[in-house]
Backbone and ligand atoms as CSV (ligand in chain L), in Angstrom:
chain,resi,resn,atom,element,x,y,z
A,1,UNK,N,N,-20.894,63.354,13.225
A,1,UNK,CA,C,-21.926,63.033,14.206
A,1,UNK,C,C,-23.071,62.278,13.559
A,2,UNK,N,N,-23.599,61.370,14.321
A,2,UNK,CA,C,-24.627,60.489,13.778
A,2,UNK,C,C,-25.802,60.418,14.753
A,3,UNK,N,N,-26.987,60.451,14.196
A,3,UNK,CA,C,-28.199,60.254,14.989
A,3,UNK,C,C,-29.011,59.159,14.322
A,4,UNK,N,N,-29.527,58.244,15.122
A,4,UNK,CA,C,-30.332,57.164,14.547
A,4,UNK,C,C,-31.760,57.248,15.076
A,5,UNK,N,N,-32.706,57.179,14.159
A,5,UNK,CA,C,-34.106,57.119,14.566
A,5,UNK,C,C,-34.326,55.817,15.337
A,6,UNK,N,N,-35.205,55.832,16.332
A,6,UNK,CA,C,-35.454,54.613,17.125
A,6,UNK,C,C,-35.827,53.410,16.266
A,7,UNK,N,N,-36.570,53.644,15.183
A,7,UNK,CA,C,-36.973,52.514,14.318
A,7,UNK,C,C,-35.752,51.916,13.620
A,8,UNK,N,N,-34.799,52.787,13.244
A,8,UNK,CA,C,-33.587,52.309,12.577
A,8,UNK,C,C,-32.738,51.495,13.557
A,9,UNK,N,N,-32.612,52.002,14.776
A,9,UNK,CA,C,-31.861,51.275,15.812
A,9,UNK,C,C,-32.478,49.900,16.056
A,10,UNK,N,N,-33.797,49.870,16.155
A,10,UNK,CA,C,-34.496,48.602,16.414
A,10,UNK,C,C,-34.316,47.645,15.246
A,11,UNK,N,N,-34.324,48.170,14.022
A,11,UNK,CA,C,-34.174,47.313,12.840
A,11,UNK,C,C,-32.779,46.706,12.778
A,12,UNK,N,N,-31.758,47.491,13.133
A,12,UNK,CA,C,-30.385,46.973,13.142
A,12,UNK,C,C,-30.258,45.869,14.193
A,13,UNK,N,N,-30.784,46.131,15.380
A,13,UNK,CA,C,-30.696,45.145,16.464
A,13,UNK,C,C,-31.402,43.847,16.074
A,14,UNK,N,N,-32.596,43.973,15.491
A,14,UNK,CA,C,-33.368,42.785,15.109
A,14,UNK,C,C,-32.654,42.003,14.017
A,15,UNK,N,N,-32.079,42.717,13.044
A,15,UNK,CA,C,-31.356,42.052,11.956
A,15,UNK,C,C,-30.156,41.285,12.514
A,16,UNK,N,N,-29.422,41.932,13.418
A,16,UNK,CA,C,-28.236,41.310,14.007
A,16,UNK,C,C,-28.595,40.068,14.818
A,17,UNK,N,N,-29.730,40.116,15.503
A,17,UNK,CA,C,-30.151,38.960,16.308
A,17,UNK,C,C,-30.616,37.822,15.399
A,18,UNK,N,N,-31.250,38.170,14.279
A,18,UNK,CA,C,-31.773,37.153,13.353
A,18,UNK,C,C,-30.652,36.352,12.700
A,19,UNK,N,N,-29.557,37.029,12.327
A,19,UNK,CA,C,-28.496,36.326,11.610
A,19,UNK,C,C,-27.479,35.681,12.552
A,20,UNK,N,N,-27.544,36.004,13.849
A,20,UNK,CA,C,-26.614,35.432,14.828
A,20,UNK,C,C,-26.599,33.921,14.708
A,21,UNK,N,N,-25.456,33.207,14.750
A,21,UNK,CA,C,-24.125,33.734,15.063
A,21,UNK,C,C,-23.344,34.254,13.856
A,22,UNK,N,N,-24.020,34.407,12.713
A,22,UNK,CA,C,-23.334,35.022,11.576
A,22,UNK,C,C,-23.478,36.538,11.659
A,23,UNK,N,N,-22.646,37.237,10.919
A,23,UNK,CA,C,-22.744,38.691,10.858
A,23,UNK,C,C,-23.870,39.084,9.899
A,24,UNK,N,N,-24.536,40.169,10.213
A,24,UNK,CA,C,-25.498,40.751,9.285
A,24,UNK,C,C,-24.848,41.969,8.650
A,25,UNK,N,N,-25.425,42.438,7.565
A,25,UNK,CA,C,-24.925,43.657,6.919
A,25,UNK,C,C,-26.094,44.385,6.270
A,26,UNK,N,N,-26.018,45.695,6.275
A,26,UNK,CA,C,-27.067,46.492,5.642
A,26,UNK,C,C,-26.605,47.922,5.473
A,27,UNK,N,N,-27.471,48.727,4.892
A,27,UNK,CA,C,-27.107,50.122,4.622
A,27,UNK,C,C,-28.014,51.082,5.381
A,28,UNK,N,N,-27.478,52.245,5.653
A,28,UNK,CA,C,-28.177,53.255,6.432
A,28,UNK,C,C,-28.701,54.336,5.497
A,29,UNK,N,N,-30.001,54.567,5.537
A,29,UNK,CA,C,-30.642,55.562,4.680
A,29,UNK,C,C,-31.031,56.772,5.528
A,30,UNK,N,N,-30.717,57.947,5.024
A,30,UNK,CA,C,-31.087,59.113,5.808
A,30,UNK,C,C,-30.705,60.402,5.133
A,31,UNK,N,N,-30.331,61.361,5.974
A,31,UNK,CA,C,-29.985,62.694,5.454
A,31,UNK,C,C,-28.601,63.086,5.939
A,32,UNK,N,N,-27.891,63.795,5.070
A,32,UNK,CA,C,-26.559,64.274,5.393
A,32,UNK,C,C,-26.607,65.796,5.345
A,33,UNK,N,N,-26.263,66.419,6.464
A,33,UNK,CA,C,-26.340,67.868,6.532
A,33,UNK,C,C,-25.102,68.399,7.235
A,34,UNK,N,N,-24.163,68.938,6.465
A,34,UNK,CA,C,-22.917,69.479,6.992
A,34,UNK,C,C,-22.202,68.516,7.939
A,35,UNK,N,N,-22.052,67.284,7.481
A,35,UNK,CA,C,-21.327,66.296,8.263
A,35,UNK,C,C,-22.181,65.596,9.320
A,36,UNK,N,N,-23.345,66.142,9.608
A,36,UNK,CA,C,-24.269,65.498,10.550
A,36,UNK,C,C,-25.155,64.540,9.779
A,37,UNK,N,N,-25.159,63.299,10.235
A,37,UNK,CA,C,-25.959,62.303,9.534
A,37,UNK,C,C,-27.146,61.884,10.400
A,38,UNK,N,N,-28.285,61.796,9.762
A,38,UNK,CA,C,-29.475,61.317,10.454
A,38,UNK,C,C,-29.957,60.068,9.738
A,39,UNK,N,N,-29.984,58.940,10.453
A,39,UNK,CA,C,-30.429,57.690,9.857
A,39,UNK,C,C,-31.916,57.524,10.129
A,40,UNK,N,N,-32.688,57.415,9.055
A,40,UNK,CA,C,-34.145,57.320,9.198
A,40,UNK,C,C,-34.664,55.920,8.891
A,41,UNK,N,N,-33.885,55.154,8.128
A,41,UNK,CA,C,-34.323,53.811,7.757
A,41,UNK,C,C,-33.098,52.966,7.441
A,42,UNK,N,N,-33.286,51.661,7.416
A,42,UNK,CA,C,-32.172,50.789,7.044
A,42,UNK,C,C,-32.588,49.886,5.894
A,43,UNK,N,N,-31.599,49.452,5.144
A,43,UNK,CA,C,-31.815,48.482,4.072
A,43,UNK,C,C,-31.075,47.214,4.484
A,44,UNK,N,N,-31.820,46.131,4.727
A,44,UNK,CA,C,-31.193,44.881,5.141
A,44,UNK,C,C,-30.651,44.172,3.909
A,45,UNK,N,N,-29.343,44.038,3.843
A,45,UNK,CA,C,-28.731,43.311,2.729
A,45,UNK,C,C,-28.429,41.892,3.189
A,46,UNK,N,N,-27.870,41.120,2.288
A,46,UNK,CA,C,-27.492,39.763,2.644
A,46,UNK,C,C,-25.980,39.687,2.745
A,47,UNK,N,N,-25.517,38.952,3.737
A,47,UNK,CA,C,-24.077,38.765,3.885
A,47,UNK,C,C,-23.625,37.734,2.855
A,48,UNK,N,N,-23.002,38.216,1.785
A,48,UNK,CA,C,-22.634,37.315,0.695
A,48,UNK,C,C,-21.153,36.925,0.740
A,49,UNK,N,N,-20.610,36.923,1.949
A,49,UNK,CA,C,-19.212,36.519,2.082
A,49,UNK,C,C,-19.001,35.102,1.578
A,50,UNK,N,N,-18.020,34.957,0.653
A,50,UNK,CA,C,-17.660,33.619,0.182
A,50,UNK,C,C,-16.153,33.515,0.047
A,51,UNK,N,N,-15.455,34.155,0.968
A,51,UNK,CA,C,-13.999,34.065,0.936
A,51,UNK,C,C,-13.342,35.025,-0.039
A,52,UNK,N,N,-13.973,36.222,-0.228
A,52,UNK,CA,C,-13.438,37.177,-1.215
A,52,UNK,C,C,-12.063,37.724,-0.859
A,53,UNK,N,N,-11.845,37.967,0.433
A,53,UNK,CA,C,-10.564,38.542,0.846
A,53,UNK,C,C,-9.871,37.535,1.755
A,54,UNK,N,N,-8.656,37.215,1.461
A,54,UNK,CA,C,-7.927,36.276,2.300
A,54,UNK,C,C,-6.830,37.010,3.058
A,55,UNK,N,N,-6.930,36.979,4.377
A,55,UNK,CA,C,-5.881,37.543,5.213
A,55,UNK,C,C,-5.108,36.385,5.821
A,56,UNK,N,N,-3.895,36.695,6.252
A,56,UNK,CA,C,-2.992,35.649,6.716
A,56,UNK,C,C,-3.576,34.789,7.834
A,57,UNK,N,N,-4.326,35.440,8.754
A,57,UNK,CA,C,-4.794,34.687,9.925
A,57,UNK,C,C,-6.082,33.917,9.658
A,58,UNK,N,N,-6.516,33.931,8.403
A,58,UNK,CA,C,-7.793,33.300,8.076
A,58,UNK,C,C,-7.845,31.835,8.497
A,59,UNK,N,N,-8.897,31.506,9.249
A,59,UNK,CA,C,-9.086,30.122,9.658
A,59,UNK,C,C,-9.957,29.407,8.639
A,60,UNK,N,N,-11.273,29.604,8.749
A,60,UNK,CA,C,-12.201,29.016,7.800
A,60,UNK,C,C,-12.614,30.112,6.817
A,61,UNK,N,N,-12.132,30.056,5.577
A,61,UNK,CA,C,-12.372,31.161,4.645
A,61,UNK,C,C,-13.841,31.385,4.309
A,62,UNK,N,N,-14.721,30.416,4.583
A,62,UNK,CA,C,-16.121,30.604,4.219
A,62,UNK,C,C,-16.999,30.984,5.407
A,63,UNK,N,N,-16.406,31.123,6.594
A,63,UNK,CA,C,-17.188,31.487,7.770
A,63,UNK,C,C,-17.722,32.909,7.643
A,64,UNK,N,N,-18.968,33.115,8.105
A,64,UNK,CA,C,-19.535,34.464,8.105
A,64,UNK,C,C,-19.686,34.973,9.535
A,65,UNK,N,N,-18.990,34.306,10.461
A,65,UNK,CA,C,-19.138,34.692,11.862
A,65,UNK,C,C,-18.316,35.904,12.227
A,66,UNK,N,N,-17.288,36.200,11.433
A,66,UNK,CA,C,-16.484,37.373,11.762
A,66,UNK,C,C,-16.154,38.182,10.519
A,67,UNK,N,N,-17.027,38.127,9.540
A,67,UNK,CA,C,-16.782,38.894,8.323
A,67,UNK,C,C,-18.065,38.996,7.514
A,68,UNK,N,N,-18.071,39.990,6.664
A,68,UNK,CA,C,-19.225,40.154,5.789
A,68,UNK,C,C,-18.750,40.632,4.436
A,69,UNK,N,N,-19.606,40.442,3.454
A,69,UNK,CA,C,-19.339,40.998,2.138
A,69,UNK,C,C,-20.606,41.651,1.641
A,70,UNK,N,N,-20.490,42.926,1.306
A,70,UNK,CA,C,-21.629,43.656,0.778
A,70,UNK,C,C,-21.524,43.654,-0.739
A,71,UNK,N,N,-22.474,42.989,-1.371
A,71,UNK,CA,C,-22.486,42.909,-2.826
A,71,UNK,C,C,-22.792,44.289,-3.409
A,72,UNK,N,N,-22.004,44.734,-4.400
A,72,UNK,CA,C,-22.270,46.042,-5.021
A,72,UNK,C,C,-23.695,46.165,-5.551
A,73,UNK,N,N,-24.303,45.044,-5.935
A,73,UNK,CA,C,-25.691,45.104,-6.430
A,73,UNK,C,C,-26.648,45.450,-5.298
A,74,UNK,N,N,-26.351,44.941,-4.082
A,74,UNK,CA,C,-27.170,45.308,-2.925
A,74,UNK,C,C,-27.010,46.788,-2.613
A,75,UNK,N,N,-25.795,47.263,-2.778
A,75,UNK,CA,C,-25.523,48.688,-2.557
A,75,UNK,C,C,-26.376,49.525,-3.517
A,76,UNK,N,N,-26.412,49.103,-4.789
A,76,UNK,CA,C,-27.189,49.841,-5.789
A,76,UNK,C,C,-28.683,49.788,-5.489
A,77,UNK,N,N,-29.157,48.614,-5.054
A,77,UNK,CA,C,-30.581,48.486,-4.702
A,77,UNK,C,C,-30.926,49.414,-3.548
A,78,UNK,N,N,-30.051,49.452,-2.563
A,78,UNK,CA,C,-30.281,50.326,-1.414
A,78,UNK,C,C,-30.261,51.786,-1.833
A,79,UNK,N,N,-29.360,52.111,-2.755
A,79,UNK,CA,C,-29.256,53.488,-3.236
A,79,UNK,C,C,-30.536,53.889,-3.964
A,80,UNK,N,N,-31.064,52.958,-4.756
A,80,UNK,CA,C,-32.318,53.235,-5.475
A,80,UNK,C,C,-33.466,53.429,-4.498
A,81,UNK,N,N,-33.493,52.579,-3.460
A,81,UNK,CA,C,-34.569,52.698,-2.470
A,81,UNK,C,C,-34.466,54.040,-1.742
A,82,UNK,N,N,-33.229,54.431,-1.432
A,82,UNK,CA,C,-33.027,55.715,-0.756
A,82,UNK,C,C,-33.550,56.853,-1.632
A,83,UNK,N,N,-33.170,56.831,-2.900
A,83,UNK,CA,C,-33.593,57.901,-3.810
A,83,UNK,C,C,-35.106,57.955,-3.939
A,84,UNK,N,N,-35.725,56.769,-4.002
A,84,UNK,CA,C,-37.179,56.719,-4.134
A,84,UNK,C,C,-37.867,57.350,-2.923
A,85,UNK,N,N,-37.184,57.333,-1.783
A,85,UNK,CA,C,-37.767,57.896,-0.565
A,85,UNK,C,C,-37.238,59.299,-0.274
A,86,UNK,N,N,-36.484,59.862,-1.229
A,86,UNK,CA,C,-35.948,61.202,-1.028
A,86,UNK,C,C,-34.821,61.243,-0.007
A,87,UNK,N,N,-34.148,60.101,0.174
A,87,UNK,CA,C,-33.053,60.017,1.143
A,87,UNK,C,C,-31.757,59.680,0.413
A,88,UNK,N,N,-30.679,59.570,1.183
A,88,UNK,CA,C,-29.424,59.120,0.588
A,88,UNK,C,C,-28.750,58.096,1.490
A,89,UNK,N,N,-27.775,57.405,0.936
A,89,UNK,CA,C,-27.035,56.426,1.736
A,89,UNK,C,C,-26.025,57.182,2.583
A,90,UNK,N,N,-26.108,57.024,3.894
A,90,UNK,CA,C,-25.190,57.744,4.778
A,90,UNK,C,C,-24.247,56.805,5.525
A,91,UNK,N,N,-24.414,55.510,5.326
A,91,UNK,CA,C,-23.510,54.592,6.005
A,91,UNK,C,C,-23.876,53.142,5.783
A,92,UNK,N,N,-23.102,52.291,6.429
A,92,UNK,CA,C,-23.296,50.847,6.346
A,92,UNK,C,C,-23.252,50.309,7.773
A,93,UNK,N,N,-23.942,49.215,8.024
A,93,UNK,CA,C,-23.848,48.602,9.354
A,93,UNK,C,C,-23.576,47.117,9.199
A,94,UNK,N,N,-22.938,46.557,10.210
A,94,UNK,CA,C,-22.827,45.106,10.297
A,94,UNK,C,C,-22.718,44.727,11.761
A,95,UNK,N,N,-22.838,43.440,12.030
A,95,UNK,CA,C,-22.845,43.011,13.431
A,95,UNK,C,C,-21.552,42.301,13.794
A,96,UNK,N,N,-21.240,42.306,15.071
A,96,UNK,CA,C,-20.117,41.545,15.617
A,96,UNK,C,C,-20.649,40.547,16.633
A,97,UNK,N,N,-20.888,39.315,16.189
A,97,UNK,CA,C,-21.385,38.293,17.111
A,97,UNK,C,C,-20.346,37.973,18.194
A,98,UNK,N,N,-20.753,38.106,19.443
A,98,UNK,CA,C,-19.899,37.816,20.598
A,98,UNK,C,C,-18.550,38.519,20.516
A,99,UNK,N,N,-18.591,39.764,20.092
A,99,UNK,CA,C,-17.369,40.558,20.003
A,99,UNK,C,C,-17.736,42.034,20.178
A,100,UNK,N,N,-16.726,42.833,20.506
A,100,UNK,CA,C,-16.951,44.258,20.738
A,100,UNK,C,C,-17.328,44.982,19.446
A,101,UNK,N,N,-17.942,46.157,19.594
A,101,UNK,CA,C,-18.363,46.962,18.443
A,101,UNK,C,C,-17.198,47.804,17.929
A,102,UNK,N,N,-16.089,47.126,17.698
A,102,UNK,CA,C,-14.848,47.778,17.261
A,102,UNK,C,C,-14.430,47.137,15.943
A,103,UNK,N,N,-14.098,47.954,14.934
A,103,UNK,CA,C,-13.777,47.382,13.625
A,103,UNK,C,C,-12.514,46.516,13.639
A,104,UNK,N,N,-12.539,45.481,12.840
A,104,UNK,CA,C,-11.390,44.590,12.711
A,104,UNK,C,C,-10.525,45.054,11.547
A,105,UNK,N,N,-9.359,44.447,11.438
A,105,UNK,CA,C,-8.487,44.759,10.296
A,105,UNK,C,C,-9.193,44.388,8.991
A,106,UNK,N,N,-9.948,43.301,9.022
A,106,UNK,CA,C,-10.692,42.897,7.834
A,106,UNK,C,C,-11.735,43.961,7.463
A,107,UNK,N,N,-12.361,44.553,8.502
A,107,UNK,CA,C,-13.329,45.628,8.247
A,107,UNK,C,C,-12.652,46.806,7.570
A,108,UNK,N,N,-11.455,47.144,8.032
A,108,UNK,CA,C,-10.737,48.295,7.479
A,108,UNK,C,C,-10.415,48.062,5.998
A,109,UNK,N,N,-9.973,46.862,5.692
A,109,UNK,CA,C,-9.647,46.545,4.298
A,109,UNK,C,C,-10.918,46.583,3.448
A,110,UNK,N,N,-11.994,45.970,3.970
A,110,UNK,CA,C,-13.247,45.916,3.221
A,110,UNK,C,C,-13.888,47.279,3.053
A,111,UNK,N,N,-13.705,48.148,4.055
A,111,UNK,CA,C,-14.359,49.459,4.049
A,111,UNK,C,C,-13.824,50.375,2.960
A,112,UNK,N,N,-12.625,50.109,2.484
A,112,UNK,CA,C,-12.028,50.969,1.456
A,112,UNK,C,C,-12.928,51.044,0.228
A,113,UNK,N,N,-13.668,49.950,0.001
A,113,UNK,CA,C,-14.467,49.871,-1.223
A,113,UNK,C,C,-15.866,50.464,-1.051
A,114,UNK,N,N,-16.209,50.871,0.167
A,114,UNK,CA,C,-17.589,51.299,0.431
A,114,UNK,C,C,-17.633,52.772,0.830
A,115,UNK,N,N,-18.492,53.519,0.174
A,115,UNK,CA,C,-18.825,54.873,0.616
A,115,UNK,C,C,-17.734,55.911,0.500
A,116,UNK,N,N,-18.005,57.108,1.023
A,116,UNK,CA,C,-17.072,58.223,0.954
A,116,UNK,C,C,-16.557,58.596,2.322
A,117,UNK,N,N,-15.916,59.785,2.438
A,117,UNK,CA,C,-15.246,60.172,3.683
A,117,UNK,C,C,-16.170,60.341,4.896
A,118,UNK,N,N,-17.425,60.678,4.671
A,118,UNK,CA,C,-18.296,60.860,5.836
A,118,UNK,C,C,-19.205,59.657,6.064
A,119,UNK,N,N,-18.950,58.592,5.332
A,119,UNK,CA,C,-19.770,57.384,5.433
A,119,UNK,C,C,-19.610,56.755,6.817
A,120,UNK,N,N,-20.710,56.462,7.471
A,120,UNK,CA,C,-20.663,55.874,8.817
A,120,UNK,C,C,-20.547,54.356,8.734
A,121,UNK,N,N,-19.631,53.797,9.517
A,121,UNK,CA,C,-19.511,52.353,9.646
A,121,UNK,C,C,-20.005,51.966,11.027
A,122,UNK,N,N,-21.265,51.564,11.075
A,122,UNK,CA,C,-21.903,51.245,12.354
A,122,UNK,C,C,-21.712,49.764,12.649
A,123,UNK,N,N,-21.330,49.474,13.879
A,123,UNK,CA,C,-21.168,48.082,14.299
A,123,UNK,C,C,-22.090,47.801,15.478
A,124,UNK,N,N,-22.877,46.756,15.325
A,124,UNK,CA,C,-23.788,46.317,16.385
A,124,UNK,C,C,-23.203,45.054,17.014
A,125,UNK,N,N,-22.858,45.141,18.283
A,125,UNK,CA,C,-22.388,43.958,18.983
A,125,UNK,C,C,-23.589,43.086,19.364
A,126,UNK,N,N,-23.435,41.766,19.244
A,126,UNK,CA,C,-24.490,40.828,19.649
A,126,UNK,C,C,-23.860,39.810,20.579
A,127,UNK,N,N,-24.379,39.725,21.787
A,127,UNK,CA,C,-23.794,38.789,22.750
A,127,UNK,C,C,-24.817,37.730,23.133
A,128,UNK,N,N,-24.434,36.459,22.903
A,128,UNK,CA,C,-25.311,35.318,23.160
A,128,UNK,C,C,-26.669,35.510,22.484
A,129,UNK,N,N,-26.638,36.089,21.291
A,129,UNK,CA,C,-27.859,36.217,20.508
A,129,UNK,C,C,-28.674,37.464,20.774
A,130,UNK,N,N,-28.257,38.275,21.755
A,130,UNK,CA,C,-29.000,39.505,22.058
A,130,UNK,C,C,-28.174,40.728,21.688
A,131,UNK,N,N,-28.826,41.704,21.038
A,131,UNK,CA,C,-28.146,42.932,20.647
A,131,UNK,C,C,-27.583,43.634,21.874
A,132,UNK,N,N,-26.318,44.047,21.798
A,132,UNK,CA,C,-25.659,44.750,22.901
A,132,UNK,C,C,-25.282,46.152,22.422
A,133,UNK,N,N,-24.034,46.564,22.668
A,133,UNK,CA,C,-23.679,47.947,22.340
A,133,UNK,C,C,-23.543,48.185,20.830
A,134,UNK,N,N,-23.686,49.457,20.461
A,134,UNK,CA,C,-23.582,49.870,19.067
A,134,UNK,C,C,-22.627,51.051,19.003
A,135,UNK,N,N,-21.765,51.067,17.987
A,135,UNK,CA,C,-20.825,52.181,17.829
A,135,UNK,C,C,-20.718,52.530,16.357
A,136,UNK,N,N,-20.336,53.773,16.087
A,136,UNK,CA,C,-20.153,54.213,14.703
A,136,UNK,C,C,-18.710,54.656,14.495
A,137,UNK,N,N,-18.171,54.354,13.315
A,137,UNK,CA,C,-16.767,54.627,13.008
A,137,UNK,C,C,-16.653,55.304,11.658
A,138,UNK,N,N,-15.625,56.129,11.544
A,138,UNK,CA,C,-15.318,56.784,10.270
A,138,UNK,C,C,-13.932,56.348,9.838
A,139,UNK,N,N,-13.806,56.063,8.557
A,139,UNK,CA,C,-12.504,55.697,8.011
A,139,UNK,C,C,-11.736,56.999,7.770
A,140,UNK,N,N,-10.586,57.159,8.421
A,140,UNK,CA,C,-9.811,58.408,8.308
A,140,UNK,C,C,-8.390,58.107,7.835
A,141,UNK,N,N,-7.625,59.176,7.682
A,141,UNK,CA,C,-6.213,59.075,7.260
A,141,UNK,C,C,-6.091,58.240,5.981
A,142,UNK,N,N,-6.923,58.576,4.997
A,142,UNK,CA,C,-6.920,57.886,3.710
A,142,UNK,C,C,-7.054,56.378,3.858
A,143,UNK,N,N,-7.909,55.987,4.798
A,143,UNK,CA,C,-8.198,54.571,4.944
A,143,UNK,C,C,-7.245,53.829,5.852
A,144,UNK,N,N,-6.314,54.547,6.476
A,144,UNK,CA,C,-5.314,53.875,7.310
A,144,UNK,C,C,-5.913,53.393,8.638
A,145,UNK,N,N,-6.935,54.105,9.118
A,145,UNK,CA,C,-7.476,53.724,10.414
A,145,UNK,C,C,-8.927,54.200,10.567
A,146,UNK,N,N,-9.591,53.671,11.604
A,146,UNK,CA,C,-10.939,54.107,11.938
A,146,UNK,C,C,-10.891,55.040,13.134
A,147,UNK,N,N,-11.821,55.991,13.144
A,147,UNK,CA,C,-11.963,56.891,14.285
A,147,UNK,C,C,-13.414,56.781,14.736
A,148,UNK,N,N,-13.636,56.676,16.048
A,148,UNK,CA,C,-15.008,56.526,16.522
A,148,UNK,C,C,-15.793,57.819,16.305
A,149,UNK,N,N,-17.020,57.663,15.890
A,149,UNK,CA,C,-17.881,58.807,15.598
A,149,UNK,C,C,-18.899,58.964,16.723
A,150,UNK,N,N,-19.137,60.212,17.089
A,150,UNK,CA,C,-20.083,60.476,18.171
A,150,UNK,C,C,-21.516,60.168,17.715
A,151,UNK,N,N,-22.240,59.480,18.559
A,151,UNK,CA,C,-23.657,59.214,18.278
A,151,UNK,C,C,-24.472,60.091,19.211
A,152,UNK,N,N,-25.264,60.967,18.629
A,152,UNK,CA,C,-26.074,61.868,19.447
A,152,UNK,C,C,-27.487,61.328,19.554
A,153,UNK,N,N,-28.149,61.545,20.669
A,153,UNK,CA,C,-29.481,60.976,20.874
A,153,UNK,C,C,-30.499,61.542,19.878
A,154,UNK,N,N,-31.444,60.722,19.547
A,154,UNK,CA,C,-32.569,61.136,18.703
A,154,UNK,C,C,-33.363,62.201,19.468
A,155,UNK,N,N,-33.698,63.294,18.782
A,155,UNK,CA,C,-34.378,64.388,19.483
A,155,UNK,C,C,-35.686,63.969,20.165
L,1,ZN,ZN,ZN,-16.591,43.775,11.543
């Protein structure tokens, strides 16, 4: 289960709108308590996709419109920022420009390298430049598939 502070939700939406029509990517900072995650802040990373993973259906390998790459150095910077604030990394987010908030096969492959079993993969849909629906996913079955995670309202 995941809860997002209103400021975190607003920051994700704003980041996704700013990078549109490219995907944005960032990390979720918060608290983890018995599988319940509370996101209190976000770390805006840069989408450093440069064709790192090639899948068969790849059209333009350098496009960032339907893929992202999270640099491990950005991950470390976010982790340091979380620690400095007494928080931890509880997930990652990215946007889907003009597409549903459902992970792609490329997301599944990329997600193997990020986070642990309770790590949230939040997707913010952006339609015509405006933030739309948001969903959270967990990588399950040893990375074979994603399962949607319940998002509970901020108290
Ligand atoms: Zn994606």
